[in-house]
C-alpha positions in Angstrom: 123.3 91.8 77.7 119.4 92.4 77.0 118.4 96.0 76.6 115.9 96.8 79.4 112.3 98.1 78.5 110.2 101.0 80.2 108.1 99.5 83.2 104.1 98.7 82.4 101.5 98.3 84.9 101.8 94.2 84.0 105.3 94.1 85.3 104.0 95.6 88.8 101.0 92.7 88.7 103.8 89.9 87.3 106.5 90.7 89.6 104.0 90.8 92.6 102.2 87.4 91.8 105.5 85.6 91.2 106.5 86.1 95.0 105.9 83.1 97.0 103.1 82.9 99.1 101.4 86.0 97.7 97.5 86.4 98.0 95.6 89.1 96.0 93.0 90.9 98.2 90.2 92.8 96.4 90.6 96.3 98.1 87.9 98.8 97.8 86.7 99.6 94.0 88.0 95.9 93.3 91.6 97.5 93.2 94.5 94.6 94.0 96.1 94.5 97.0 99.2 92.0 96.9 99.6 90.4 100.5 102.5 87.8 102.2 101.5 86.3 105.3 98.2 88.7 105.6 100.8 91.7 105.1 100.5 94.0 102.1 103.4 95.1 100.0 101.9 96.3 96.6 98.2 97.8 96.4 96.3 99.7 93.7 95.1 102.9 95.3 91.9 104.6 95.1 91.7 108.1 94.1 92.1 110.0 97.6 92.2 113.8 98.3 95.9 113.8 99.5 97.4 113.1 95.5 95.6 114.9 93.3 96.6 116.3 89.8 99.0 119.8 90.4 97.5 121.2 87.2 93.8 120.1 87.7 93.1 119.6 91.1 91.3 116.3 90.4 92.6 112.9 92.4 94.7 110.6 90.7 92.9 107.5 89.8 96.3 105.4 89.1 98.3 105.8 92.3 100.2 102.5 93.4 101.6 102.1 96.7 104.7 100.1 97.0 106.3 99.4 100.3 110.0 99.9 101.0 112.7 98.9 103.6 112.6 101.9 105.6 112.8 105.7 105.4 116.3 105.8 103.8 115.1 104.0 100.7 111.8 106.1 100.8 113.5 109.2 100.6 116.2 108.1 98.2 113.3 107.2 95.7 111.3 110.2 96.4 113.6 113.1 96.9 114.4 113.6 93.1 111.6 116.0 91.7 111.7 114.3 88.3 111.4 110.7 89.6 108.2 109.0 89.1 107.8 107.9 92.9 106.6 110.2 95.5 104.5 110.4 98.6 102.2 112.1 100.6 101.5 113.4 103.7 99.0 110.6 104.6 102.1 108.3 103.6 104.7 110.4 106.5 106.3 107.7 108.4 105.0 104.9 106.3 107.5 102.9 105.0 106.3 103.1 101.2 106.5 105.3 98.0 103.6 106.1 95.5 104.1 105.8 91.9 101.4 106.7 89.2 100.5 103.8 86.8 100.9 106.6 83.9 104.6 107.6 84.7 105.9 103.5 85.0 107.2 103.8 82.0 110.0 106.6 83.6 111.4 103.6 85.3 112.5 100.3 83.8 111.1 96.9 83.8 114.1 95.5 85.9 113.8 98.3 88.6 110.2 97.7 89.5 110.6 94.4 89.7 113.7 94.7 92.2 111.5 97.0 93.8 108.5 94.8 94.1 111.0 91.9 95.1 112.1 94.0 98.1 108.8 95.5 99.2 107.6 91.5 99.4 111.3 91.0 101.6 110.0 93.7 103.7 106.6 92.0 104.6 107.4 88.5 104.7 108.4 86.5 107.7 112.1 86.1 108.3 111.7 82.2 107.3 110.3 82.9 104.1 112.2 86.0 103.2 115.8 83.8 104.2 114.4 80.8 102.2 113.9 83.0 98.9 117.0 84.6 99.3 118.9 81.6 99.5 116.9 80.3 96.5 115.1 78.0 97.9 111.1 77.4 98.0 109.8 79.2 101.0 107.2 77.0 103.5 
């Protein structure tokens, strides 16, 4: 069994691009927004007032938003204070988690790939999701 390595930002991009029927839109400030069927599943967020450094009060410039399947999955990822995943009040009731690019190495490449794949599955059409899960090329 090969050893997994710490995750990097490139792993997020690679995992998102590797999924079928993905388009990449340019968000504000040219941040990439990964979509399937016109629905976002991963995007790189602009600095916002709800996500700030607790020590400096500065807006975080490296936040990545990743969709999750439901509130239970979200809570499982964010409830541990040591976890790199978090949320803010802006995302209350929204099926997504946030992670700082600078903390990705606290998780593994395989965990990030699995999370991005699950994000894609949560946003893809049923037929595309089923085809991918079955190992077929989705239409």
